[in-house]
N, C-alpha and C positions, 0 to 999 in steps of 0.2 A: 364745454363738452366733457372734460375730464371729471368735473364734479357731478355731472348728470349721470355718467356711467357708475360712479361710486355710489350714487343714491339708488340706482336701480339694481345693483348686483352685489352678491357676496364676493369678497376679495380673498384671494389666497396669495400670500406673499412668500416667495422662496428666496432665502438669503444665500448668496454664493460666496465662494472663497474670495472672489474679487471684491475689493472695497468700493468699486465704482458703481455697480448697478445691481438691480434685482429684477426678477420677472414677476409680473402679476397676471394671474389667470382670471379673467373676468367673464361673467355671464351677461349676455344681453339677449333677451328672449330665448330662443332655442339653441343658439349657437354660442360656442366658446371662442373667444378671441384672445390672442396673446398680445398684451400691451407692454411697452417697454418704458420704464420710468427710472429716473435717478432716485436714489434713496431719499435725498433731501427734499424731493418734490412731493413726497407723500404727506398729506395732512393727517391729523389725528382723527381716527374713525372708530372711536370706541363704541358707537352705536351699531357697528357692523361686525359680523363674525370674521375673525382674522387669525390665521395661524402663521407664525414665522417659524420655518423649519430650522432646527438647531442641530448642533453637533450630536451625533448618535449617542455619545457617552457624556455629554456635557452635564455638569451639575446645575448650571444656571439656565433657567427657562426664560427666554426672551419672548413673552407672549402676553396677550391681553388677559389679565387675571379674572375678568368677568366671563371668560369663555370656558365652558366645561370641556372635558376630554371627549365626551361623546359628540358634542357639537363640532369640535374641531375635526374629529375623524369623519364625521358625516360629510363635511365640506371636502376634506382632503381625498377621501377614498371614493366617494360616489360621483364626484363631479368630473374627475379626470378621464373623460372619454372624448378627446378632442377630435374634431373633424379635420379633413385634409387642409383646409385653409388655415386653421389654427396651427397645424404642424408646420406648414410652410413658413408661417410667421415666426414660429419658435426657432426653426433652423436658421432663418435669416438673422434673427436676433443674435444667436450664438456665433454665427459667422462674423458678425460685426463687433460684438461686445465681449466675447470671450475667445478672442482669436489666437491661433497658434501659427497663422500664416499671414502674409501680406494681404491688404484689402482688395487689390486690383482684380484678382480672378477667383472663381469659385470652381476649382478643379477637384478631382476625385479625393485626394488626401484631405483637403480642407472640408469638403462635403462630409467625409467620414467623421471628422472631429466634431463638426457642427451637429450632425444628426445624433452622434453618441451623447453629446452634452444635452441635447434636447430630450432624449430618452431617459437620461440619468435624472433630469429634473422630476420626471414622473415617478421614477423609482424611489427617489429621496422622500417623496410624500409618504408612500407606503412603508418605506424603510423606517422612518421615524415614528410613524403611527404604530408599527409593529413593536418597536423598542418601548414606546410609551406604555403599550398594553402589557407587555411582559413585566415592566416595572410595577405597574398597578396591580397585576394579578399575583406577582411574586410566586409563581409556580416553579416547580423543579425544572431546571434547564440543563441540557446536555451540551458538552463542549468536545468537539472532535479535533484532536491534535494530530497533524500529519506533516511530515517533512516536505510533502509535495502535493500540489493541487493542479492537475493537468486540465485546465478549464477549456482551452480552445478559444475561439472567438466568442465575444459576448453579445454583439449587436443583434444578430438574427434570433438568438435565444431569448434576449430580453424583449424584443418587440413581439415575438411569438407568444411568450408567456403573458404579456400584457394584452394579447389579442388585438394588436395594432399593426400586424404585418401589411395588410391591405392598405390601410390609411397611410402608412409611411411610404409604401411603394408608389402610391398615387402622388403623394407630395413630392417625391424625388423626381418623378417624371415631369412634373410642372417646373422643377428647377433644372431640368436638362440632364438628369442622370437616372440610372436604374438602381434599385435597392441591391440587386445582386452584385453589380460592379462596385458600388460603394462599400458593401460588406467585405469584398476581397481586399480592401485597403487595410483592414485591421490585422495587425500581427497577432499570432497566437501568444498568449501570455506564457512566458517561459518559466513557469513555476513548478514544472514537473517533467517526468520522463516517460514512465510506462504505466502499467495497469494500476499500480498502487495509487498514483496521483489521479488518474482518470476515475477510478472508483470513488475516491474522496469527493471529486467534483459531482459525480452522479448522485452521491449521497446528499450533498447539500441541496441539489435540485429537488430531490424527493422530500427532504425534510421541510423545505419551504412549501412544496405543493401539498403536503399532508398536514400542514399547519402545526408541526411540532416545534416547541421552543428549544432551539439549539443554535449554536454558532460553530464556525470553523476557525481554527488557528493555524497559521503557517508562517513561513519566512518569505520576504520579498526579495527574490534573487535578481540582481541587476543584470547578470549575463546568462542566466539560465544554466542548463547543462552544457550545451554547445550547439552551434549550427553546423550541420553535417554537409560537407562538400564531397562529391565523388569525383576523383581525378584518376589519371592513369595509374597512380600509386595506390588507389583504394580510397579509404575514408580519411578525410582530413577534418580537423575541428577548428572552428573559429568561434569567437564569442557571439552570443545572441545580442541583437540590438533592439529588442522589443520596447525598451523604455527610451529610445533615442529621441523621440518626439513627444514623450509624456504618455500617460495612460489616463484617458478621460473617464474611466470607470472607477478609479480610486480617489479617495479623499484622505489627505493626510490629516491626522489628528494631533496637532502640535501640543494639545493639552493632555494627551494620553501617552505618557512615557514612563518607563520604569528603569531603575538602576539594575545592572547585571554585573556581578563580580567574578573575577577569576584570580587564581593564585592566592597569595596572602597566607595567613596563619590563623589558628584557632586559639583564643584565650579563654581560660576558665576563671570565672569570678569566684569570690569567697562563698557564694551560695550555690556553687556548682553550675551556674548558668554559663552556656557557651556563647562566645561572640567571635564571629568571623571578621577579621580586620585586615587592612593593608591590601596589597595586591593591585590588580588592574581593574579599573571600573569603566564600564561603557554605559550607554543609554540605548534602550530599545524604544523606538517610536512607532506608534500604530498607524497603519494605512488600511482603511476600510473599503471593502468592495461589496456592493449590494448584490444579493442573490434572490431574484424574484421567483415565487412559485407560479405554477400554471393555473390560470383561472381562479386566483385567490389574491386577497389583499396582502397576505403574508409575504414579507421581504426580509430575509434573514441576513446576517452579516458574516463575511469572511474577513477576519482581522489578520493582517500580515505585519510582521515586525521587520523594521529596518534598523540598522545599528549605526551609532555615531558616538562622538564625545563632544563635550561643550567647547565653545570657542576659546575658553580660557586655557585649554590644553595646547592650543597652537603656540609654539615657542617663537614668538616674534623676535626675540633677541638673537636666537640662533639663525633665523631667516635673514635678518639684516646683516648678520656676520658672514653670510654666504653659505652657511651649512643648511641648505634648503631641505635635504632629505631628513635631517634630524628634526627640523622645525615641525614637519607634519607627520612624523613617524607614528605617533600615538593615534592620530586621526585615521591614517591608512590602516593601522592594525585593527581598529574598531570597524571601519567600513568594510574591510575585506571579508568579514564574517558572513555577510550577505551578498557577496559577489557571485558565487558559483554554486549551483546545486551539486552535491556529492563531489567535492574537490578530491583529486587524487590522494589516496592515503597510503601510498607506498613509503613515503618519508615520515619522519617523526613530526615535522611541521604540518604535513598533510593530515595526520591523525589528530593532532592538536586542534587544527581548524575544524575538522568534522565534529569533534567533541564540543568545541565552542558553539557550533551551530545548534547542536542538539540541546545543550544547556540553555542557550538563549531562548529557544522556542519554549522550553519547559518553564523557565523562571519567569519570563515576561508574561506568559499566558496565565500561569497560576497567580501571580501577583494581581493581574487584571481580574481574574475570576473571584479571588478573595475580596478585592476592593468592591466588586459588585455585590457580593454576598453581604458584606458589612453595611453597605449603603442601603440595601433592601431590608436589612434586619433592623435598621433604626438604632436607637440608643442602646438597646439591650441585645447583644450578640450572643446567641447560644450556639457554641461550636458543635455540640452534639447533633444539631439540626443541619449541619453542613451537608452530610450525605443525603439528606431529605430534600435539599435544594439544588445540589450540584452532582452531575455525573460527568466523569472525565474518561473519554475513550482514547486509548493509545493505538494509533494505526501502525502496527508493527512495533519493533523494538526501539525505533529511533527516539520516541519520547519517554523512554524508560526512566530517565532522570526526574520525571514528574514525581516518582515515589519518594526518593530521598529529599527532593526539593519541597514537597508539601510537608513532609515531616520537619524539615528545618524551619520553615516559616511558622508552623504551628507550635513548635517547641521553643525555638530561640527568639522569635519575634512576638508571638501571641501568648507565650507563657504557659502552654499546656504541658501536662506530664507526658512521659513516653507512652504510657498505656493509653491515654486518651487520644494522643495523636496517631498512634498505630491503628487503633480501632476505627478512627475517622478515615484514615487513608485507605485502609482495606475495603471499607464500605463505599468509597467514592470512585476508585479507579478500576477500569476494566481493560483487557488486552486482547487485540485481534492478532492472531498469528497468520502470516502470509507465506510461509515457506517451510519446506522440510529439508532444504539444503543446509548442511552443517555450517558452511562458511557464511551463510546469510543470517544465522543466529548470532547476533553480535556478541563479541567478547572484547572487552577493553583492557588494556594494560593497567594493572593496579598502580604501578609507579606513575604512569601518566595521569591517572585520575587523582592520585594522591597529591601530585604537584599542582594540578589545575583546580581541583575542587576538594580541598582538604577536609572541610566539614562534612561533605557528602560521603566521603570514604569512612569517616567515623560512624555515620549513621548506617551505611551499608554494612559495616562490620557488626554493628549491633543487631541489625535485621538478620544477618547471617547466623550470628550466635543464637538468637532466639529460635531460628528455624532449625538449627542443629539440635537444640533441646527438644523441639517437637519431634524430630526424627528419632531421637533416643527414647522419648516417651512411647513412641509407636512401636519401635523394633527392639528396644532394650540395648544394654551395653555389655552383655556377657560375651558375645561372640564378636571380637574386635574386627576380624576379617570381613564378616558379614556387614558390620556397621560401616567399615571402610568402603565397601562396595556401594552401599546406599549413599554415603556422603559424596563419593566420586561422581555419582550420577545426579545428585540433587542439590548440592551446595551452591550457593551464589558465588562464593569465592573459590576459585579453582587453583589447586597446587599452592595452597597457603596454609600455614601452620594453624592448628586448632586454637581457638580463644583460650586464654589461661584458665578461665573458670570451667570450661568444658574439659580441658585437659585434666584439671584437678578432680573433676567429677568422675572421669573415666579411671583415673588412678585409684581413687577410693573404691570404685566399683570392682576393679581388679584385686585390690587388697582384700576386699570383703570375700571375693571368690576364693582367694588363697586361704584366708582364715577358715572359710567354710570347708574347703578341701582338707585343711589340716584337722579340723574338728571331726570330719568324717573318718579321716585316717586314724585319729586317736580312738574313735569309737570302735573301728574295725580291729585295731590292735588289742583293745580291751577284750573284745569278743574272742580273739585268737587266744589270749592269755587264759581267759575263762575256760575255753575249750581244752587247752593243754592241761590246766589244773584238773579238769574233769577226767581227762584221760589218765592222768597220774593217779588219781584216786582209784581208777579201775584196775591198775596194776596190782594193788594190794589185795584184790579179790582172789580167792582160791580158784585154780584152774583144773578142770577135769582132765583125765588121761586122754580121752578122745580129742579134746580141744588142742592139747599139746601135739598129738600126732598129726592132726589136720594142719596146724600151723607149720610144722616141719616140712610136710609134703609141699605146701604152698611155697615156702622159701626155697625148696629144692628146685621147683619148677622155674622160679624167677632167676635162679642162678644160671640155668641152661638157656634161658631165653635171650636171643641176640639183641643188642642195643642198636637202635637206628641212629643214623647220622644226625637227624634233627634232635633226637633226645640227647645225643652226646654234646651237641652244641648249646643246649639249654643252659643259661647262666645259673649260677648258684642262687637259690631263692633268697639266700641271706645277703646277696650282694647289695651294695648301697644303691638307692634310687637316685635318678638325676635331680640335680638341684632345681628348685622352682625359680623361673625367671623373675627378676625384679619387676614389679608392676609398673613402676614409672618408666623403666627402660623399655618395657614391652609396648606401652602406649606410645612412647616417643618414636620407637622404631616403626611401628605400624602406620602412624599417621605423618611421618616425616615427609615434607615436600621434596620433590625431585629438583635439585639445584640446576639441572640441565634444561628444565622446562620453564616457560614464562609463568609469572603470577598474573592471573586474569580475573576479571569480574564478568560473570555470565549474565548478560542483561535479560535474556529470555527467562531464565530461572527467577530473576528478581521480579519480573512482570507477573509470573505465576504466583509467587509467594505474596507479592504486595497487592494483588488485585482480587476482586470478588468474583470475576468471571473471565474465562478464557474461551475464545471461539475460533474455530476454523472457518474457512470460507467456501467449502463445498463438502458434500456428504463424505466422499472418499477421503478428502483431505482431513476432515475432522476425525475420522476413524484412525488415520495414520498418526495424527497428533496424540490421540488417546493411547494407541497401542504401541507406538514407537517413539515419537519425539519426546513426549512428556509422560510416558507410561507410569513411571514411579509416582509422579505427582497425581496422575489420574487415580491410581490405587489409593492414595492418601486422601484426596479431595474429589471424588467423582462428581459431586454436585457443582463444581466450578465449571465444568467443561460443556460447551454447547456447539451447535453448528449454526452458521448464518450464511447460507449460500449467497454468493454475490449476485448483483443485478446491475442493470444499466437503465438509464432514463429513456423511456420510449419517446419523450418529446424531442430531445435532440437527435436520438439515433434512429427515429423513423420520420416523425412529422417534419422536423426542420431540415434534415439533410436529404430526405427522400419524399418530397411533396407529391410526386406522381403516384407512388405506392400508397401514400397516406390517403389520397382521394379515393383510390380503389377500395381500400380497407373500410373507409367510412361508408362508401356506397353499399358494400355487400354486408356489412354488419348493421347498417341502419342508422348509425349516429357516430359522433366523435367520442362517445363514452370510453372507447377502448384506450384512449390516451391516458386515462386515469385508472380505469378498471380493465387491465389488460386481459382479464379472463374472457372478455368479449371476443378476443382474437380466435378463440376456439370455434366460433361460429363459422369461420372460413372453411372448416373441414367438410361441412356438408355441401359446399360448392366446389370442392377441389377438382371434380371431373367436369364441371360446367364449362362448355366451350367458350362462352362469352367472357367469363372470368379469366380463363386461360389466355385468351387473345389479348385482353387488356393487360394482364400480368406480363406477358412477353413483350408487349409494346412498351410498358414502363421500364422493363429491364433493358431493352434495346436503347431507349432514350438515355438511360444512365450510362450504358456502355459507351455511347458516342461522346459523352462528357469526359469519360476516362481517356478515350482516344485523343481528344484535344489536349487534355491535361498532360498525358505522357509526351506528346509532341512538344509542348511548351517547356516541360521540365527536363527532358532527356534528348530531344531531337529525334527519337525513334518514331516511326510510323507503324501502327499496328492496325489490324482489321477488326472492326466491330462484330464480324461474323464468326470469329473464333471464340472458343470457350475462354473466359477470363478466370484464371486460376491464381489465387492470391494468398500470400503469407506475409502479413505485416505485423511485426511485433519486435520487441527488444531482441537484439542479436545475442544469443547465448547458446552454448553447446547443448544444454539439455532441451532447448526448444527445437533443436535439430534442423535448422535451415540447411545444414550440411547434407542431411539425408535427402532433402527436397532437391537440392541442386545436383546431387549425384544421381538421383532418379531422372532428372532432366538430361544429364549427360548420357545416361544409359539409353534413354529414348532417342536422343540425337545419334548416338552410336548405331543403334538398330536402323534408324532411318537411312543412314549413310550406306548401310549394307543392302538396301533395297532399291528397286527401280522406282521411278516417279509414280507409276501406276500402283505399285504395291504399297508405297507410303500412303497414298491418298486413300486406298481401300482400308488400311489397317488403323491409321491414326486420325483422331479428331484434331482439327487445328486448335492450337492453344497459344494464349498469351500468358506467360508465367511472370507474375509481378511480385517483387520483393520490396520490403521497406522496413526500416528499423535502424536504430543506432547501436553501435558497439561501444561499450564504455572505453574511454580514451586509453586506459592502461591495460585493457583486456586484449592481449596480443592475439590469442587464438580466434576470438570473435572478429577481430579486424582482418585476419587472414581469410575468414569465411566471406566477409564482404568483398574483399579483393577477388577471391575466386569466383563469386557470383558475377561480378562485373566483367571479369575476363571471359567467362563462358558466354555471357551475353554478347560481347563484342564479336566473338567467333560465329555464334549461331545466327545472329541478326544480320550478318553480312555474307552469309552462305547462300548463293543464288540457287543451289539445289533444293534448299529447304523452303525458302520464300516465306509465305504467311502460315505455313504448316506449324511452325514453332518460333516463338519469340521469347526472349528473356529480358526483363526490364527491372533494374533496381532504381526505385524512386528515391531521390535524395531528401534528406531532412524530414523524415517522417514525423508527423504530429497529428493533432486532432483534426485540423482542417484538411489534411491529406486524406485521413481516414474517412472524412465525411464525403469525399469525392469517390474514393475507391470502393467502399463497402456497398453502396446502393447498386453498383453495376457488377459486382462480383457474382460469379456463378458457382465456383468451387473454392472453398477456403480450407487451408491446411492448419490443423492443430495437432501436431504430431510429436509432442514431447514424450520423453521416456516415461512410461507409466509410473505413477506414484511421485513424480517430481514437480509437476505443476500444481500449485495449491488450488487454483480455480481457473483463472483466465476469465477475461470479460469480453475480449474481441470475438470469441466464439459466439457469445450471446448476441452481439451486435450483428454479426453476419447472419445468424439464424433468423433474427427479427426481420431482416431485409430480404428474406427468401433465398438465401445462399445455402447450398448443400455443403455439409462438412465432411471432410475426410480426417480421421484422427484415431488416436489410441484411447483406451479406457483410462483417462487421466483427468483430474480436476473436474470442472463442470461438464466436460464431454459426457461423462457417465449419465448425468441427469438430463442433459440436452437430448441424448439418444433415447432415453426413456420417454421424454415428453413428445418428441417429434415422430417417434416410431423407428424401430430398428431398420425398416426397409428404406428409410429416408436419411440414412447416415452410413457413410462408408467406413467400416471398422477394420483395423488391422493391428498387428503387433502383440507383444507380450503383455501380460497382465501384471498389475502392481505386486501381487503376492509372489510372482515368479522371479522378480528382478534380483533379489539377493542370491538365489540359487544360480542364476545365469552368470552373475559376476564371479561367484565361487568357481563355477565350471570353467570360466575363462582363466581365472588365476591358476587353476590346476592344469591348464594346457589342454583341456578336453574339447574346447570349442572348435568346430570345423566350419569354416566360412563357406557360404554358397558360391558356386563358380561364377555366378553373375556378378556378385559383389567383387570378387577378385578381378574379374574382367574389367569392370568399370574403373577400378583403382589403377590398373595397368594402363588403361586408355588415358586417364588423367596424367599419368606420369610420362606419357609419350611426348617427348620434347617437341614443342612447336604447335601442338593441337590448340592449346589455349594460351599461346604466347610463350615467351622464353622460360617461364617458371615451370618447374616440375612438381611443385607443391609438396616437397618432401616432408616438411614439418606437419602439414595438414593431414596428409595421408598416413604419416607415421603415428598420429594420434589414434588411428583406427587399428593399429597392429601391435603385436607383442602381447604378453600376458600379464605384465606388471610394470610399475614405474610411473613416475609423474608425467602426465601428458601422453600416456600410452594406454594400451589395453582396452581401448574403445569403451570407456567407462559408461557412456550413454547409450550403448548397445545399438549403434547404427547398423553394424554388420548383421547382428541377430535379426533385426526387424526389416532389413532391406528387401529380402525376398517377398515377404508378405505385403510390403509397401508397393512394390512395382506390380505385383499381381492385382492388388486392390486398384491401382491406377488403370489397369486394363479394364476392370469392371466399370470404372468411371467412364471411360471412352465408350463402352457399349451402351451404357445407360443414356449418355448424352445424345447418342444418335437418334433415340426416340424422344423427340422434343415434347410430345404430349405427356409422356410419362415423367420426363424431367421437370416439366412445369408443375405437374402435380406434386412432385417431391418438394419443389420450391415453395409452393403454397402451404404444404404441410409443415414445413419448417417455420414459416411465419405463424401459422395457426398454433403450433406447439411451443411457442416461445413465451407464452404469457407468464410462466413462473419466474422468468428471468428479468422482471422489472425491479429496479432498485426501490420502488415504492414498497413492494413486498418485504424486501430485506430490511428497509428502515423501520417498517412497522414492527418487525420482529425484534430489532435492536431496542426500539422504544418501549415495547411492552415487556420484554424478557430480560433485558440487561439494564437499560437506563431508568425504567419505571417512570416515564413521563407521559403526560396526556396532551392531546392536541389542544391548541388555543386558537379558536376561530375569532378573528377580529370582528367586532360588531359592524 
């Protein structure tokens, strides 16, 4: 039987990490069946096409040499459309032969791992075919380096992109489960925290979908940021356990590892070549995760690094002597680099660990990129072509060390000159800025960097020196104060002495100015002497009687003329002129560092200097970057600066998380083309008033709201009504995002409700469920106070019998992608209320708009563009504008700000002891008061915007009462969200920064 099948079918053999078995996908007539066989049972079948799937980066190809690449891809890519029976067999196989659980039962956790491994089998086929094709074509490839990738669950995304959702759903029903229940068993990958990481994951999805040759690089965090618990004391943090039972989506590449060094010293050889020696050495090991595109064979790679040391480092002698901690000290030191995302950096050790993380990402990734470039180049490596084959995108400043690390490898390891290496680096690297907050533009202690990465500090000093010379060439060296101002704004090294060569140059320049001044003085003196000599000659001339009389009259008048005080005070013209300051002393005094201030390395400045492109992530943000954050750089290099407005993937954020809405969009636009060509969403506008569409739209929204009701009950115990408006603010907790203003607005609403009768309340207010979610960084005290305040307000309001379902406040714990996928589809109002000019872009606003949620917000970040696209009438706008913020803060500092009485009233109400528990929130309310001081003076202008905010909320209530009008607003938001697809953003990156072309697999 086995031989007969082999004779009748093409075979595809997939090798697993397990040494026990492999899966063969066999064709018999029209149906695909999964057969299970031990490796040793396979006969030699050279007469048949066979592909053995290998390590993505393996140099050895375990394949039939008679089989061409095209033939292999034809079998691998065209054949894998299994039917339900084949999928059932595949799941059963993995439940038995790649088990993570005991064999007796097939419960939900076991079902999840079996189905994930079944799906991964199919991803591996496309994954390796994609890699092979990239190797063959040797086209330019982009590499996206990010400290975080907030992926969310992978299962539904993978089967959706493979167009196998229905087949897997049917297969699981036959096995006694539902796809939805099985998918809930998957923990979110704890590889990110906020918008930065989610953006990176959306980008990978779009890169694969658009068939662009690119990879992602990150770190494999064992415990993530933290798991958030909400207790009576507010937020508490515990370690994430997402890897506790393994991750079926990743494959460890034990043959892909690179050394990473810290500390040590730099030796210089007789030929001037530098060598970084000694110190602490670790190993970065690759873990690969497949990222499938939608309706395409392309499956790209996310490579995550984990850190370790070799077994020989374990001190067995110390262990046996009872000194166990010493025995594995070096192992723990290496492993902890990838323990936690963004470890607390209040301490010196915390700062050191963060810097180690950033360097590990940069060093391992660049070594891997360079190894791939060399392998694809063959025997003759032309380093000048490196930027023609490689594009490196730094997602914010975390990967800044790519710049000195690439320089180090090119110069110290590959033997290139400084000029060659610097030219290559600048043409390869690009930088995305994600913030205008000064504290978020990373600055590292020079002393810490010097200790941890001594060779890199040498390189950074040389880059800084070269850049100073560029500034001097541009602005001159005559006016030292003017030059000092430019260097203070633009130098990479802050509060650090000038390089000796630059110092000498400026001294010589000042000496030249002195000499030039003296020469001018000598010329003037000669002119004066010549004039005196001329006047002396005139004395010998005969004078007429009339001239003598005229002169005497003039002298007589001068004697009687009074002398002014100013004239009396005039110094004697013959008095000595002040001494000229010594040029060397003048230069030293002008540029002397302040000993009271720290010596820093400004990473953002290094990014701008070292890269060929700098982009903001929304139109208003990019303008702020050019006019404020990097204005001096923009004036020097205007061609470097671009805008790339962020986007999100419509596959995950509409199709997979909101299938009801997806079906409606497909019906009314006529096809599923909108999932790739989101411009098709615009077609919904012409049906916005259609009663049938509106009815379907409201039905889908209600269905999603009911899911939220169940979710809230499960996560918090609160019971809320699906008939209320669902008002949502879910994002990282930060003062500039102004969750505090939201909750104060809710308190004001509650306060006014309590002043009314039941009938008055019902007439004035629309019932609302106000939902919050987000994590406060563990050391961010004020953000944690905000979380505590929100939960306290919720406890009071939710248990007030007078209010009932008219107002509820819910804080959903442990906000992540999966929580967002539940909350966003059922949301009706979403709050994006940051202080104008402080949010770079935001991406949750885009997800809400795509799902037909109306936004309330300021003109900040992508809100500006969303409002333009969806229409001003379909966006609730309030608050000060970005160009007004500086003046408003100045007004506050000068004591001229007068708070609105409603704002003062709500603060007083909060301070009323017992209303929201025993706390009077002195520190929290105090941050909104005073005119100056740290943690005071309402820096984020909550008080200024509060009146317009609550008035805007009144307009929301009125609009919601007219459900037909509100539904139209909802439809118009979805219809206007086409611009905010990450496909559009990635296409712009690919064509305008990376200069890469799509590669469509045959």
